[in-house]
C-alpha positions in Angstrom: -41.6 -9.0 -0.2 -38.4 -10.6 1.0 -39.4 -14.1 0.8 -39.8 -13.7 -3.0 -36.3 -13.1 -2.8 -35.7 -16.4 -0.8 -35.7 -18.1 -4.1 -32.4 -18.2 -6.1 -32.3 -15.0 -8.8 -30.3 -17.3 -11.1 -28.8 -21.2 -11.4 -28.7 -22.0 -8.1 -25.1 -24.3 -8.0 -24.9 -26.6 -4.7 -22.2 -28.3 -2.9 -19.3 -26.9 -0.9 -17.1 -23.8 -1.7 -14.6 -25.8 -3.2 -17.0 -27.8 -5.8 -19.2 -24.5 -6.3 -16.1 -22.6 -7.1 -15.1 -24.8 -9.7 -18.5 -25.1 -11.7 -18.0 -21.3 -11.6 -15.0 -21.4 -12.7 -15.7 -23.6 -16.0 -19.0 -21.5 -16.4 -16.9 -18.3 -16.6 -14.1 -19.8 -19.3 -17.4 -21.5 -21.6 -19.5 -18.1 -21.5 -16.6 -15.1 -21.1 -19.3 -13.0 -19.2 -18.8 -9.0 -20.0 -18.6 -8.2 -16.3 -18.2 -10.4 -13.1 -19.5 -9.3 -9.7 -19.5 -11.1 -6.4 -22.0 -10.1 -3.4 -21.1 -11.3 -0.2 -18.3 -11.9 1.6 -18.1 -15.6 2.2 -18.8 -16.4 -1.9 -16.5 -13.4 -2.7 -13.6 -14.8 -0.1 -13.7 -18.1 -1.5 -13.9 -17.0 -5.3 -10.8 -14.8 -4.6 -8.8 -17.6 -2.5 -9.7 -20.0 -5.9 -7.6 -17.8 -8.0 -10.9 -16.0 -9.7 -10.7 -12.3 -9.9 -14.2 -10.5 -10.2 -14.2 -7.3 -11.8 -16.6 -5.9 -8.9 -16.6 -7.5 -5.1 -19.9 -6.2 -2.6 -19.2 -7.0 1.1 -20.4 -6.0 4.6 -18.1 -7.7 6.5 -20.8 -10.3 7.7 -21.8 -14.0 6.8 -25.0 -14.7 7.6 -25.1 -11.6 9.9 -22.6 -12.1 12.2 -19.4 -10.0 11.8 -16.3 -11.2 10.4 -12.6 -9.9 9.8 -12.3 -8.2 6.5 -9.8 -10.0 4.2 -7.7 -8.9 1.2 -9.4 -8.5 -1.8 -6.3 -7.3 -3.5 -5.4 -4.3 -5.4 -8.7 -2.4 -5.9 -10.3 0.9 -6.3 -12.6 0.8 -2.7 -16.0 2.4 -2.8 -17.8 2.9 0.7 -21.6 3.1 1.4 -24.1 3.1 4.0 -27.2 0.4 3.6 -29.8 -0.2 6.0 -30.9 -3.9 5.8 -33.8 -4.8 4.2 -33.2 -1.7 1.7 -31.3 -0.2 -1.1 -29.9 3.4 -0.2 -29.2 5.9 -3.2 -25.8 6.1 -1.7 -25.2 2.0 -2.5 -26.8 3.0 -6.0 -24.0 5.8 -6.6 -20.9 3.4 -5.1 -22.1 0.4 -7.5 -22.3 3.0 -10.4 -18.8 3.9 -9.5 -17.9 0.5 -9.5 -19.4 -0.8 -12.5 -18.2 2.5 -14.7 -14.6 1.2 -13.3 -15.0 -1.9 -15.3 -12.6 -4.1 -13.3 -10.9 -4.0 -9.9 -13.3 -2.2 -7.5 -14.8 -3.6 -4.1 -17.7 -2.0 -2.3 -17.5 -2.2 1.2 -21.2 -1.4 2.9 -21.9 -0.4 6.4 -25.4 -2.3 6.9 -26.1 -4.9 4.7 -25.1 -6.0 1.1 -27.7 -8.4 0.5 -30.0 -6.5 -1.6 -27.5 -5.0 -3.5 -27.5 -7.8 -6.4 -30.8 -5.7 -7.5 -29.0 -2.2 -8.6 -26.2 -4.3 -9.8 -28.7 -6.7 -12.4 -29.6 -3.2 -13.3 -26.3 -1.3 -13.5 -24.1 -3.8 -15.2 -23.7 -4.8 -19.0 -25.8 -7.3 -20.7 -23.8 -10.7 -20.5 -22.5 -9.7 -17.3 -22.5 -12.5 -14.4 -23.5 -11.7 -10.9 -22.5 -14.2 -8.3 -23.9 -14.5 -4.5 -24.3 -17.0 -2.0 -27.2 -19.0 -1.3 -26.9 -19.8 2.7 -26.3 -23.6 3.3 -26.5 -24.0 -0.4 -24.0 -23.1 -2.5 -24.0 -20.2 -4.6 -25.9 -18.6 -7.2 -25.0 -17.6 -11.0 -27.6 -14.7 -12.2 -26.8 -13.6 -15.9 -27.4 -10.2 -16.8 -30.1 -10.4 -19.7 -32.6 -7.6 -20.8 -35.3 -9.7 -18.9 -33.2 -10.1 -15.9 -32.9 -6.3 -15.9 -36.3 -5.7 -16.6 -37.4 -8.2 -13.6 -35.0 -6.2 -10.9 -35.9 -2.8 -11.9 -39.8 -3.7 -11.6 -38.9 -5.5 -8.3 -37.1 -2.2 -7.0 -40.4 0.1 -8.0 -42.3 -2.4 -5.8 -40.2 -1.9 -2.7 -40.4 1.5 -3.1 -44.2 2.0 -3.2 -44.5 -0.3 -0.3 
């Protein structure tokens, strides 16, 4: 199942961080998403340093499974969760739910791995939202939260539970 997630869940924007962040900036100006979340330390750091302000940041203080120093997310409400690699723990669902209900200026700091948390975010965020995550060595992925994408994510997570 993990192989299925290696393919981007949305629009892949390739290039170096400066290029991809500029494409993201234009996309946000054009689409004005209902809410904006970023998953992953490298991508979150680049987006914040470029002056974009995600409503929700989800990080685990690792880049490609190598520990990195925490960086300043700005003035945010911080939620924490344990989320072992390859799982979506109920504690993470709760932390993400709190961040989404806050609607702005939230960070979820994960002990473990944050990669799969894009899936519950798709399920929890309002329609018309945007979730961005890094695609290693390629760029970033822009995921629009649509009814179809929500159904896909919920089906995928249900299959994970059955496995």
